[in-house]
N, C-alpha and C positions, 0 to 999 in steps of 0.2 A: 773265612771272611778276613777283613783286613786288621781286625783287632786281635791283640795277643790274649785277650780273656774272653771268656764266653759271656755274650750279652745276656742271654737268658736260654732256659732249655729249649725253647722252641724257634728261638730266631732264625736259625739258618732256614728250617722249612717255610717259615712266613715270608722271609727275604725272597726265596726262590718262588713261592707261589705269586707274591707282588710283582716281582721282576718278570716272570713269564706272562701274567695276565696284562701287565702294563704294554706289551707287545701287541694286543688286541685292541688298544685304545683308538678310538674313532675321532681324530683330531685333524681335521682338514683346515681348520682355520688357524689355531694357535700353534699346532706342531708341537705341543708341550703335553707328552704323554706321562700319566699318572696311574700308578697300580697300587691298590691297597689290599692288605690280608689280614684277615682277623682269626684268632684263636676263640673258638666256641666253649660253651660251657662243658662239652664233652670231648674237647681237645681236638674237634675236627678244624679243618681250615677252610675258610670261606674267602673267596676274593672277588674284585672287581675293579673295572677300569673306567676311565672318564670318557663320556660320549657327548660329543659337541654337536650343536645343531645351529643351522644358519641363524635362526633367532636365538641370539646368544642367552637369553634368560632361560630358554628351555634345555639348556646343557645339563648335564649331571656329572658330578664329581665321583671319583673313583670310590671314596668312602660311601657315597650315598648309592652307587650301584652295588657295593659290597654289602651294604646293610638290607638292599632288596633282595640279595642273594640269601642273607642271613634268615630272613624271615621267610622267603620261600622254601627254605630247605628244613623249616621247622625249629629253628633255634632262636633264642632270646636274650642271649647274653653273650658280650664281649669281653674276653680274658685278657688280650694282648693285641697290639696293632702295629703292623709295619706299613709305611707310606714310602714309596719311591716315585720321586719326579723325574725330571729331565734336567741335564746341566750338571754342574759341579757342586751347587749349593743345596743345602737340605732342603725338603720338601715338607712343609708343616701343613696340618689340615687348615683350610680357610675357617674362617668364623662360624659359618653356617654349618659346615661338617663338625666342627668341634661340638656344637649343640646336638647336631644328630647322633654323636658318638655318646653324648651324656645320657640319651634316652636308654641305651643298651649296655652302657659301661659304668663301672664304679669309678668315683674320683681317683682312686689309687691305680687304676689301669695304666700300663706302662704303654707309650705310643713312641714307636722307633722311627725316627725320620731319616732318609737314606737318600742317596743317589745310586745310580746303578753299579758303582763300583763298591758300596758297601755302607756300613753303619756311619751316621755322623753325629747324632744327638739322640738322647732318650729323654723324654719329659712324662710326667703323669698327666691325666686328664685334667686334674686339679691346678697343676701349674699352668696348663693351656687356656683353662676356662675357669678363673678364679671367681668366688662368690657366684657360681652358677645357680641356674634355676633349672630344677629337675623334677622327676616324676613324684618324688616325695613332698615337694611343695604344694601339690594339689590336693 
């Protein structure tokens, strides 16, 4: 990776999974490919990409696709996240995906935001979604 220090023990595997699945994104309208990869409770890696639809509100973000894969594969916890977008800037989860992540991740989960060249920034879910509403609020 581009960094001189190790971002996390699993970063490189997560980065590679997100970068690979990003290539499968269905983005005929925006051309903005996104890949996301999660580390699960048993250290498996689950990934997803964005899927656009001609009816824009029906599109699905990469994080939402990965969450569907998480649940479909019998997992319920996200321990670490990598998101890779298009272009030179970092790709952070949108507001809706921050709330989706909140359902399956604790507030201290690290979210690594990247471009295809490598790591750009890491934030915790709490930093990205302060004063959030989660399962424990119900």
